All heavy atoms as TSV, in Angstrom:
chain	resi	resn	atom	element	x	y	z
A	1	MET	N	N	-5.567	9.308	22.316
A	1	MET	CA	C	-4.426	10.168	22.205
A	1	MET	C	C	-4.764	11.525	22.802
A	1	MET	O	O	-5.860	12.019	22.659
A	1	MET	CB	C	-4.032	10.306	20.740
A	1	MET	CG	C	-2.907	11.226	20.511
A	1	MET	SD	S	-2.121	10.793	18.956
A	1	MET	CE	C	-0.529	11.393	19.249
A	2	TYR	N	N	-3.789	12.112	23.450
A	2	TYR	CA	C	-3.963	13.413	24.073
A	2	TYR	C	C	-3.378	14.509	23.195
A	2	TYR	O	O	-2.490	14.280	22.394
A	2	TYR	CB	C	-3.229	13.461	25.426
A	2	TYR	CG	C	-3.795	12.541	26.461
A	2	TYR	CD1	C	-3.182	11.336	26.749
A	2	TYR	CD2	C	-4.933	12.893	27.166
A	2	TYR	CE1	C	-3.689	10.494	27.716
A	2	TYR	CE2	C	-5.449	12.058	28.136
A	2	TYR	CZ	C	-4.825	10.859	28.405
A	2	TYR	OH	O	-5.328	10.032	29.364
A	3	SER	N	N	-3.889	15.692	23.406
A	3	SER	CA	C	-3.293	16.851	22.761
A	3	SER	C	C	-3.383	18.021	23.735
A	3	SER	O	O	-4.269	18.078	24.582
A	3	SER	CB	C	-3.992	17.194	21.445
A	3	SER	OG	O	-5.311	17.607	21.685
A	4	LEU	N	N	-2.437	18.921	23.608
A	4	LEU	CA	C	-2.406	20.112	24.447
A	4	LEU	C	C	-2.544	21.340	23.573
A	4	LEU	O	O	-1.982	21.396	22.490
A	4	LEU	CB	C	-1.070	20.215	25.199
A	4	LEU	CG	C	-0.772	19.140	26.229
A	4	LEU	CD1	C	0.644	19.324	26.751
A	4	LEU	CD2	C	-1.748	19.219	27.366
A	5	LYS	N	N	-3.280	22.298	24.071
A	5	LYS	CA	C	-3.375	23.586	23.403
A	5	LYS	C	C	-2.995	24.634	24.425
A	5	LYS	O	O	-3.618	24.750	25.466
A	5	LYS	CB	C	-4.789	23.838	22.887
A	5	LYS	CG	C	-5.174	22.954	21.737
A	5	LYS	CD	C	-6.516	23.336	21.183
A	5	LYS	CE	C	-6.879	22.408	20.028
A	5	LYS	NZ	N	-8.137	22.792	19.401
A	6	TYR	N	N	-1.931	25.345	24.137
A	6	TYR	CA	C	-1.463	26.396	25.018
A	6	TYR	C	C	-1.686	27.742	24.367
A	6	TYR	O	O	-1.443	27.908	23.169
A	6	TYR	CB	C	0.033	26.238	25.312
A	6	TYR	CG	C	0.334	25.183	26.332
A	6	TYR	CD1	C	0.689	23.907	25.950
A	6	TYR	CD2	C	0.261	25.475	27.686
A	6	TYR	CE1	C	0.966	22.934	26.880
A	6	TYR	CE2	C	0.543	24.508	28.622
A	6	TYR	CZ	C	0.897	23.243	28.219
A	6	TYR	OH	O	1.163	22.280	29.149
A	7	LYS	N	N	-2.135	28.671	25.151
A	7	LYS	CA	C	-2.247	30.036	24.689
A	7	LYS	C	C	-0.972	30.753	25.127
A	7	LYS	O	O	-0.673	30.821	26.315
A	7	LYS	CB	C	-3.475	30.704	25.302
A	7	LYS	CG	C	-3.772	32.061	24.751
A	7	LYS	CD	C	-5.093	32.573	25.292
A	7	LYS	CE	C	-5.500	33.807	24.535
A	7	LYS	NZ	N	-6.828	34.265	24.977
A	8	VAL	N	N	-0.208	31.229	24.180
A	8	VAL	CA	C	1.024	31.935	24.497
A	8	VAL	C	C	0.649	33.333	24.971
A	8	VAL	O	O	-0.033	34.079	24.280
A	8	VAL	CB	C	1.961	32.005	23.276
A	8	VAL	CG1	C	3.207	32.802	23.613
A	8	VAL	CG2	C	2.317	30.601	22.808
A	9	THR	N	N	1.089	33.641	26.172
A	9	THR	CA	C	0.775	34.937	26.770
A	9	THR	C	C	2.071	35.632	27.175
A	9	THR	O	O	3.150	35.057	27.110
A	9	THR	CB	C	-0.113	34.761	28.010
A	9	THR	OG1	O	0.635	34.028	28.995
A	9	THR	CG2	C	-1.399	34.014	27.679
A	10	THR	N	N	1.939	36.850	27.635
A	10	THR	CA	C	3.115	37.587	28.071
A	10	THR	C	C	3.772	36.943	29.281
A	10	THR	O	O	4.972	37.094	29.490
A	10	THR	CB	C	2.761	39.042	28.406
A	10	THR	OG1	O	1.697	39.047	29.365
A	10	THR	CG2	C	2.321	39.790	27.164
A	11	SER	N	N	3.031	36.190	30.065
A	11	SER	CA	C	3.633	35.547	31.238
A	11	SER	C	C	4.463	34.322	30.855
A	11	SER	O	O	5.282	33.868	31.648
A	11	SER	CB	C	2.547	35.153	32.241
A	11	SER	OG	O	1.687	34.182	31.678
A	12	THR	N	N	4.275	33.778	29.661
A	12	THR	CA	C	5.063	32.616	29.234
A	12	THR	C	C	6.246	33.011	28.358
A	12	THR	O	O	7.072	32.164	28.046
A	12	THR	CB	C	4.187	31.598	28.465
A	12	THR	OG1	O	3.593	32.233	27.345
A	12	THR	CG2	C	3.117	30.998	29.359
A	13	CYS	N	N	6.327	34.287	27.973
A	13	CYS	CA	C	7.411	34.761	27.098
A	13	CYS	C	C	8.264	35.799	27.809
A	13	CYS	O	O	7.807	36.482	28.716
A	13	CYS	CB	C	6.829	35.379	25.831
A	13	CYS	SG	S	5.954	34.187	24.824
A	14	ASP	N	N	9.501	35.907	27.347
A	14	ASP	CA	C	10.391	36.922	27.903
A	14	ASP	C	C	10.227	38.235	27.135
A	14	ASP	O	O	9.368	38.356	26.258
A	14	ASP	CB	C	11.844	36.432	27.910
A	14	ASP	CG	C	12.407	36.195	26.517
A	14	ASP	OD1	O	11.810	36.653	25.517
A	14	ASP	OD2	O	13.460	35.539	26.427
A	15	SER	N	N	11.066	39.202	27.453
A	15	SER	CA	C	10.955	40.527	26.827
A	15	SER	C	C	11.256	40.513	25.331
A	15	SER	O	O	10.895	41.440	24.616
A	15	SER	CB	C	11.889	41.516	27.534
A	15	SER	OG	O	13.233	41.078	27.423
A	16	GLU	N	N	11.911	39.451	24.849
A	16	GLU	CA	C	12.211	39.320	23.421
A	16	GLU	C	C	11.160	38.494	22.684
A	16	GLU	O	O	11.303	38.200	21.503
A	16	GLU	CB	C	13.586	38.692	23.236
A	16	GLU	CG	C	14.717	39.541	23.781
A	16	GLU	CD	C	16.068	38.864	23.634
A	16	GLU	OE1	O	16.146	37.775	23.030
A	16	GLU	OE2	O	17.049	39.418	24.140
A	17	GLY	N	N	10.115	38.067	23.399
A	17	GLY	CA	C	9.062	37.275	22.780
A	17	GLY	C	C	9.372	35.794	22.690
A	17	GLY	O	O	8.660	35.052	22.022
A	18	LYS	N	N	10.442	35.354	23.340
A	18	LYS	CA	C	10.818	33.930	23.319
A	18	LYS	C	C	10.212	33.220	24.526
A	18	LYS	O	O	10.036	33.811	25.587
A	18	LYS	CB	C	12.341	33.789	23.349
A	18	LYS	CG	C	13.006	34.358	22.112
A	18	LYS	CD	C	14.499	34.193	22.180
A	18	LYS	CE	C	15.158	34.766	20.928
A	18	LYS	NZ	N	16.613	34.665	21.000
A	19	LEU	N	N	9.926	31.955	24.335
A	19	LEU	CA	C	9.348	31.151	25.410
A	19	LEU	C	C	10.328	31.054	26.574
A	19	LEU	O	O	11.501	30.753	26.390
A	19	LEU	CB	C	9.031	29.748	24.879
A	19	LEU	CG	C	8.279	28.814	25.808
A	19	LEU	CD1	C	6.881	29.343	26.121
A	19	LEU	CD2	C	8.172	27.431	25.196
A	20	LYS	N	N	9.840	31.328	27.779
A	20	LYS	CA	C	10.674	31.234	28.975
A	20	LYS	C	C	10.985	29.770	29.266
A	20	LYS	O	O	10.165	28.882	28.995
A	20	LYS	CB	C	9.948	31.828	30.181
A	20	LYS	CG	C	9.740	33.313	30.131
A	20	LYS	CD	C	8.978	33.771	31.363
A	20	LYS	CE	C	8.643	35.241	31.330
A	20	LYS	NZ	N	7.831	35.646	32.497
A	21	LEU	N	N	12.158	29.525	29.823
A	21	LEU	CA	C	12.558	28.166	30.175
A	21	LEU	C	C	11.537	27.525	31.104
A	21	LEU	O	O	11.130	26.377	30.909
A	21	LEU	CB	C	13.939	28.162	30.823
A	21	LEU	CG	C	14.435	26.810	31.328
A	21	LEU	CD1	C	14.537	25.802	30.192
A	21	LEU	CD2	C	15.767	26.952	32.040
A	22	TYR	N	N	11.096	28.254	32.115
A	22	TYR	CA	C	10.116	27.719	33.063
A	22	TYR	C	C	8.831	27.296	32.351
A	22	TYR	O	O	8.270	26.248	32.647
A	22	TYR	CB	C	9.811	28.767	34.146
A	22	TYR	CG	C	8.824	28.292	35.170
A	22	TYR	CD1	C	9.200	27.382	36.154
A	22	TYR	CD2	C	7.512	28.741	35.162
A	22	TYR	CE1	C	8.290	26.925	37.086
A	22	TYR	CE2	C	6.603	28.300	36.095
A	22	TYR	CZ	C	6.991	27.399	37.056
A	22	TYR	OH	O	6.084	26.953	37.977
A	23	SER	N	N	8.393	28.079	31.398
A	23	SER	CA	C	7.169	27.748	30.654
A	23	SER	C	C	7.362	26.493	29.816
A	23	SER	O	O	6.472	25.646	29.726
A	23	SER	CB	C	6.760	28.919	29.757
A	23	SER	OG	O	6.467	30.053	30.535
A	24	ALA	N	N	8.537	26.365	29.193
A	24	ALA	CA	C	8.829	25.160	28.409
A	24	ALA	C	C	8.845	23.926	29.310
A	24	ALA	O	O	8.323	22.870	28.942
A	24	ALA	CB	C	10.156	25.310	27.689
A	25	LEU	N	N	9.431	24.057	30.494
A	25	LEU	CA	C	9.457	22.927	31.432
A	25	LEU	C	C	8.057	22.553	31.891
A	25	LEU	O	O	7.751	21.374	32.048
A	25	LEU	CB	C	10.344	23.262	32.635
A	25	LEU	CG	C	11.831	23.369	32.334
A	25	LEU	CD1	C	12.582	23.849	33.571
A	25	LEU	CD2	C	12.392	22.055	31.832
A	26	GLN	N	N	7.204	23.539	32.098
A	26	GLN	CA	C	5.818	23.247	32.470
A	26	GLN	C	C	5.116	22.450	31.369
A	26	GLN	O	O	4.382	21.499	31.646
A	26	GLN	CB	C	5.047	24.539	32.740
A	26	GLN	CG	C	5.366	25.163	34.069
A	26	GLN	CD	C	4.543	26.415	34.296
A	26	GLN	OE1	O	4.504	27.316	33.450
A	26	GLN	NE2	N	3.890	26.483	35.436
A	27	MET	N	N	5.333	22.827	30.113
A	27	MET	CA	C	4.734	22.103	28.993
A	27	MET	C	C	5.257	20.672	28.934
A	27	MET	O	O	4.498	19.722	28.707
A	27	MET	CB	C	5.022	22.822	27.677
A	27	MET	CG	C	4.311	24.130	27.523
A	27	MET	SD	S	4.784	24.917	25.980
A	27	MET	CE	C	3.938	26.463	26.092
A	28	MET	N	N	6.561	20.500	29.144
A	28	MET	CA	C	7.145	19.156	29.131
A	28	MET	C	C	6.598	18.316	30.288
A	28	MET	O	O	6.321	17.125	30.122
A	28	MET	CB	C	8.670	19.256	29.204
A	28	MET	CG	C	9.273	19.817	27.935
A	28	MET	SD	S	11.007	20.295	28.039
A	28	MET	CE	C	11.791	18.936	28.813
A	29	GLN	N	N	6.409	18.930	31.443
A	29	GLN	CA	C	5.848	18.212	32.590
A	29	GLN	C	C	4.416	17.773	32.296
A	29	GLN	O	O	4.024	16.659	32.625
A	29	GLN	CB	C	5.893	19.090	33.839
A	29	GLN	CG	C	5.363	18.405	35.085
A	29	GLN	CD	C	6.187	17.195	35.497
A	29	GLN	OE1	O	7.397	17.175	35.362
A	29	GLN	NE2	N	5.530	16.176	35.990
A	30	ASP	N	N	3.629	18.635	31.678
A	30	ASP	CA	C	2.256	18.273	31.314
A	30	ASP	C	C	2.251	17.063	30.387
A	30	ASP	O	O	1.462	16.134	30.565
A	30	ASP	CB	C	1.543	19.445	30.648
A	30	ASP	CG	C	1.206	20.563	31.613
A	30	ASP	OD1	O	1.287	20.339	32.841
A	30	ASP	OD2	O	0.857	21.659	31.144
A	31	CYS	N	N	3.128	17.055	29.386
A	31	CYS	CA	C	3.218	15.923	28.455
A	31	CYS	C	C	3.639	14.651	29.185
A	31	CYS	O	O	3.117	13.565	28.934
A	31	CYS	CB	C	4.209	16.226	27.334
A	31	CYS	SG	S	3.646	17.506	26.212
A	32	SER	N	N	4.575	14.782	30.096
A	32	SER	CA	C	5.068	13.649	30.867
A	32	SER	C	C	3.950	13.040	31.711
A	32	SER	O	O	3.778	11.822	31.773
A	32	SER	CB	C	6.223	14.117	31.761
A	32	SER	OG	O	6.656	13.091	32.598
A	33	GLU	N	N	3.170	13.895	32.366
A	33	GLU	CA	C	2.059	13.411	33.194
A	33	GLU	C	C	0.985	12.738	32.349
A	33	GLU	O	O	0.426	11.717	32.750
A	33	GLU	CB	C	1.464	14.564	33.993
A	33	GLU	CG	C	2.360	15.041	35.112
A	33	GLU	CD	C	1.788	16.218	35.878
A	33	GLU	OE1	O	0.585	16.516	35.718
A	33	GLU	OE2	O	2.549	16.849	36.619
A	34	MET	N	N	0.698	13.291	31.167
A	34	MET	CA	C	-0.295	12.663	30.304
A	34	MET	C	C	0.204	11.305	29.818
A	34	MET	O	O	-0.571	10.360	29.724
A	34	MET	CB	C	-0.639	13.567	29.119
A	34	MET	CG	C	-1.505	14.717	29.520
A	34	MET	SD	S	-2.254	15.602	28.140
A	34	MET	CE	C	-0.884	15.917	27.076
A	35	TRP	N	N	1.497	11.199	29.529
A	35	TRP	CA	C	2.044	9.917	29.077
A	35	TRP	C	C	1.890	8.862	30.164
A	35	TRP	O	O	1.413	7.761	29.899
A	35	TRP	CB	C	3.516	10.048	28.680
A	35	TRP	CG	C	4.109	8.711	28.387
A	35	TRP	CD1	C	3.973	7.993	27.247
A	35	TRP	CD2	C	4.866	7.884	29.272
A	35	TRP	NE1	N	4.608	6.779	27.352
A	35	TRP	CE2	C	5.176	6.695	28.606
A	35	TRP	CE3	C	5.323	8.052	30.578
A	35	TRP	CZ2	C	5.905	5.674	29.187
A	35	TRP	CZ3	C	6.063	7.030	31.143
A	35	TRP	CH2	C	6.341	5.859	30.439
A	36	ILE	N	N	2.287	9.187	31.389
A	36	ILE	CA	C	2.219	8.192	32.464
A	36	ILE	C	C	0.766	7.798	32.741
A	36	ILE	O	O	0.480	6.642	33.044
A	36	ILE	CB	C	2.945	8.669	33.743
A	36	ILE	CG1	C	3.234	7.497	34.674
A	36	ILE	CG2	C	2.179	9.695	34.504
A	36	ILE	CD1	C	4.521	6.822	34.444
A	37	ASP	N	N	-0.154	8.738	32.614
A	37	ASP	CA	C	-1.570	8.420	32.809
A	37	ASP	C	C	-2.117	7.538	31.700
A	37	ASP	O	O	-3.084	6.802	31.903
A	37	ASP	CB	C	-2.404	9.704	32.902
A	37	ASP	CG	C	-2.231	10.423	34.226
A	37	ASP	OD1	O	-1.753	9.783	35.195
A	37	ASP	OD2	O	-2.560	11.623	34.288
A	38	SER	N	N	-1.509	7.585	30.516
A	38	SER	CA	C	-1.996	6.783	29.392
A	38	SER	C	C	-1.399	5.373	29.382
A	38	SER	O	O	-1.784	4.555	28.552
A	38	SER	CB	C	-1.681	7.485	28.064
A	38	SER	OG	O	-0.287	7.448	27.805
A	39	GLU	N	N	-0.457	5.099	30.275
A	39	GLU	CA	C	0.200	3.789	30.347
A	39	GLU	C	C	-0.085	3.148	31.703
A	39	GLU	O	O	0.722	3.243	32.629
A	39	GLU	CB	C	1.717	3.947	30.148
A	39	GLU	CG	C	2.118	4.538	28.827
A	39	GLU	CD	C	1.812	3.618	27.663
A	39	GLU	OE1	O	1.749	2.383	27.857
A	39	GLU	OE2	O	1.628	4.125	26.552
A	40	PRO	N	N	-1.244	2.494	31.870
A	40	PRO	CA	C	-1.622	1.959	33.174
A	40	PRO	C	C	-0.612	0.967	33.758
A	40	PRO	O	O	-0.406	0.943	34.971
A	40	PRO	CB	C	-2.973	1.279	32.939
A	40	PRO	CG	C	-3.319	1.467	31.515
A	40	PRO	CD	C	-2.234	2.231	30.848
A	41	GLU	N	N	0.033	0.159	32.913
A	41	GLU	CA	C	1.002	-0.811	33.436
A	41	GLU	C	C	2.207	-0.105	34.054
A	41	GLU	O	O	2.701	-0.501	35.104
A	41	GLU	CB	C	1.480	-1.772	32.335
A	41	GLU	CG	C	0.402	-2.703	31.813
A	41	GLU	CD	C	-0.448	-2.056	30.719
A	41	GLU	OE1	O	-0.062	-0.982	30.201
A	41	GLU	OE2	O	-1.507	-2.602	30.399
A	42	VAL	N	N	2.677	0.936	33.391
A	42	VAL	CA	C	3.823	1.692	33.904
A	42	VAL	C	C	3.436	2.405	35.195
A	42	VAL	O	O	4.175	2.384	36.185
A	42	VAL	CB	C	4.342	2.698	32.855
A	42	VAL	CG1	C	5.447	3.564	33.426
A	42	VAL	CG2	C	4.805	1.982	31.616
A	43	LYS	N	N	2.279	3.020	35.175
A	43	LYS	CA	C	1.808	3.740	36.365
A	43	LYS	C	C	1.670	2.782	37.551
A	43	LYS	O	O	2.112	3.092	38.667
A	43	LYS	CB	C	0.480	4.425	36.061
A	43	LYS	CG	C	0.035	5.379	37.136
A	43	LYS	CD	C	-1.197	6.139	36.694
A	43	LYS	CE	C	-1.623	7.128	37.736
A	43	LYS	NZ	N	-2.756	7.923	37.324
A	44	ASP	N	N	1.082	1.601	37.323
A	44	ASP	CA	C	0.943	0.601	38.389
A	44	ASP	C	C	2.303	0.127	38.884
A	44	ASP	O	O	2.513	-0.035	40.086
A	44	ASP	CB	C	0.117	-0.596	37.905
A	44	ASP	CG	C	-1.348	-0.260	37.697
A	44	ASP	OD1	O	-1.802	0.781	38.216
A	44	ASP	OD2	O	-2.020	-1.043	37.009
A	45	TYR	N	N	3.239	-0.102	37.964
A	45	TYR	CA	C	4.584	-0.536	38.345
A	45	TYR	C	C	5.253	0.516	39.233
A	45	TYR	O	O	5.851	0.191	40.250
A	45	TYR	CB	C	5.427	-0.800	37.099
A	45	TYR	CG	C	6.846	-1.191	37.424
A	45	TYR	CD1	C	7.151	-2.488	37.827
A	45	TYR	CD2	C	7.877	-0.260	37.354
A	45	TYR	CE1	C	8.454	-2.846	38.143
A	45	TYR	CE2	C	9.174	-0.613	37.659
A	45	TYR	CZ	C	9.454	-1.910	38.055
A	45	TYR	OH	O	10.737	-2.261	38.370
A	46	PHE	N	N	5.154	1.768	38.820
A	46	PHE	CA	C	5.738	2.844	39.622
A	46	PHE	C	C	5.135	2.854	41.023
A	46	PHE	O	O	5.848	3.002	42.010
A	46	PHE	CB	C	5.524	4.195	38.954
A	46	PHE	CG	C	6.496	4.506	37.849
A	46	PHE	CD1	C	7.323	3.540	37.306
A	46	PHE	CD2	C	6.587	5.791	37.341
A	46	PHE	CE1	C	8.226	3.838	36.287
A	46	PHE	CE2	C	7.481	6.110	36.332
A	46	PHE	CZ	C	8.296	5.133	35.803
A	47	LEU	N	N	3.822	2.698	41.102
A	47	LEU	CA	C	3.163	2.691	42.415
A	47	LEU	C	C	3.630	1.502	43.258
A	47	LEU	O	O	3.931	1.657	44.450
A	47	LEU	CB	C	1.643	2.656	42.248
A	47	LEU	CG	C	0.983	3.942	41.777
A	47	LEU	CD1	C	-0.480	3.690	41.428
A	47	LEU	CD2	C	1.102	5.017	42.843
A	48	GLN	N	N	3.704	0.321	42.661
A	48	GLN	CA	C	4.120	-0.879	43.399
A	48	GLN	C	C	5.566	-0.772	43.871
A	48	GLN	O	O	5.914	-1.260	44.948
A	48	GLN	CB	C	3.962	-2.119	42.518
A	48	GLN	CG	C	2.535	-2.485	42.232
A	48	GLN	CD	C	2.428	-3.529	41.127
A	48	GLN	OE1	O	3.427	-4.004	40.600
A	48	GLN	NE2	N	1.194	-3.865	40.763
A	49	GLN	N	N	6.423	-0.149	43.076
A	49	GLN	CA	C	7.842	-0.040	43.411
A	49	GLN	C	C	8.165	1.250	44.184
A	49	GLN	O	O	9.332	1.507	44.477
A	49	GLN	CB	C	8.687	-0.087	42.130
A	49	GLN	CG	C	8.496	-1.344	41.317
A	49	GLN	CD	C	8.911	-2.589	42.091
A	49	GLN	OE1	O	9.939	-2.594	42.758
A	49	GLN	NE2	N	8.104	-3.625	41.997
A	50	ASN	N	N	7.130	2.018	44.491
A	50	ASN	CA	C	7.305	3.301	45.185
A	50	ASN	C	C	8.282	4.191	44.411
A	50	ASN	O	O	9.218	4.768	44.972
A	50	ASN	CB	C	7.785	3.085	46.621
A	50	ASN	CG	C	7.519	4.301	47.482
A	50	ASN	OD1	O	6.620	5.067	47.211
A	50	ASN	ND2	N	8.323	4.476	48.511
A	51	MET	N	N	8.060	4.267	43.099
A	51	MET	CA	C	8.924	5.037	42.209
A	51	MET	C	C	8.163	6.244	41.663
A	51	MET	O	O	6.941	6.299	41.730
A	51	MET	CB	C	9.384	4.162	41.034
A	51	MET	CG	C	10.274	3.012	41.422
A	51	MET	SD	S	10.605	1.887	40.040
A	51	MET	CE	C	11.496	2.942	38.926
A	52	ALA	N	N	8.898	7.154	41.097
A	52	ALA	CA	C	8.302	8.333	40.471
A	52	ALA	C	C	9.046	8.646	39.187
A	52	ALA	O	O	10.175	8.229	38.991
A	52	ALA	CB	C	8.367	9.513	41.404
A	53	GLN	N	N	8.391	9.375	38.332
A	53	GLN	CA	C	9.019	9.843	37.104
A	53	GLN	C	C	9.539	11.247	37.373
A	53	GLN	O	O	8.864	12.072	37.975
A	53	GLN	CB	C	7.977	9.874	35.988
A	53	GLN	CG	C	8.522	10.314	34.670
A	53	GLN	CD	C	7.505	10.116	33.574
A	53	GLN	OE1	O	6.835	9.107	33.515
A	53	GLN	NE2	N	7.387	11.085	32.700
A	54	LEU	N	N	10.738	11.524	36.917
A	54	LEU	CA	C	11.365	12.817	37.169
A	54	LEU	C	C	11.760	13.460	35.849
A	54	LEU	O	O	12.405	12.837	35.013
A	54	LEU	CB	C	12.615	12.628	38.048
A	54	LEU	CG	C	13.461	13.857	38.304
A	54	LEU	CD1	C	12.683	14.863	39.162
A	54	LEU	CD2	C	14.749	13.459	39.004
A	55	LEU	N	N	11.372	14.691	35.701
A	55	LEU	CA	C	11.782	15.474	34.543
A	55	LEU	C	C	12.999	16.278	34.949
A	55	LEU	O	O	12.958	17.069	35.883
A	55	LEU	CB	C	10.656	16.410	34.108
A	55	LEU	CG	C	10.929	17.362	32.956
A	55	LEU	CD1	C	11.220	16.572	31.684
A	55	LEU	CD2	C	9.768	18.288	32.741
A	56	ALA	N	N	14.105	16.039	34.290
A	56	ALA	CA	C	15.356	16.724	34.649
A	56	ALA	C	C	15.928	17.421	33.435
A	56	ALA	O	O	15.785	16.954	32.315
A	56	ALA	CB	C	16.352	15.721	35.192
A	57	THR	N	N	16.589	18.519	33.674
A	57	THR	CA	C	17.249	19.251	32.611
A	57	THR	C	C	18.660	19.605	33.033
A	57	THR	O	O	19.007	19.566	34.202
A	57	THR	CB	C	16.508	20.549	32.268
A	57	THR	OG1	O	16.550	21.413	33.414
A	57	THR	CG2	C	15.072	20.296	31.873
A	58	TYR	N	N	19.460	19.923	32.067
A	58	TYR	CA	C	20.828	20.350	32.312
A	58	TYR	C	C	20.955	21.790	31.816
A	58	TYR	O	O	20.596	22.065	30.670
A	58	TYR	CB	C	21.807	19.431	31.588
A	58	TYR	CG	C	23.243	19.737	31.905
A	58	TYR	CD1	C	23.812	19.296	33.078
A	58	TYR	CD2	C	24.020	20.480	31.021
A	58	TYR	CE1	C	25.134	19.568	33.374
A	58	TYR	CE2	C	25.327	20.768	31.304
A	58	TYR	CZ	C	25.887	20.312	32.479
A	58	TYR	OH	O	27.188	20.603	32.765
A	59	PRO	N	N	21.427	22.690	32.652
A	59	PRO	CA	C	21.508	24.091	32.211
A	59	PRO	C	C	22.493	24.270	31.056
A	59	PRO	O	O	23.572	23.689	31.058
A	59	PRO	CB	C	21.987	24.831	33.457
A	59	PRO	CG	C	22.596	23.798	34.331
A	59	PRO	CD	C	21.930	22.485	33.992
A	60	CYS	N	N	22.102	25.023	30.100
A	60	CYS	CA	C	22.968	25.321	28.948
A	60	CYS	C	C	23.681	26.651	29.177
A	60	CYS	O	O	23.147	27.544	29.810
A	60	CYS	CB	C	22.134	25.420	27.672
A	60	CYS	SG	S	21.314	23.895	27.256
A	61	ALA	N	N	24.845	26.742	28.646
A	61	ALA	CA	C	25.619	27.997	28.800
A	61	ALA	C	C	25.229	29.003	27.746
A	61	ALA	O	O	24.756	28.726	26.721
A	61	ALA	CB	C	27.100	27.685	28.702
């Protein structure tokens, strides 16, 4: 099992001390990459089918 430890810095937070959207997406991408690396069958299938995993978001108002 994998785990991530992030150090929250001023570059990952906005002026109100909240996590920036870009920083949250980076964390989600890291988790996504670790998941695909931990599932060899899925990773092999993606390679054989010339497929990729995509992290997508929908902007909130």
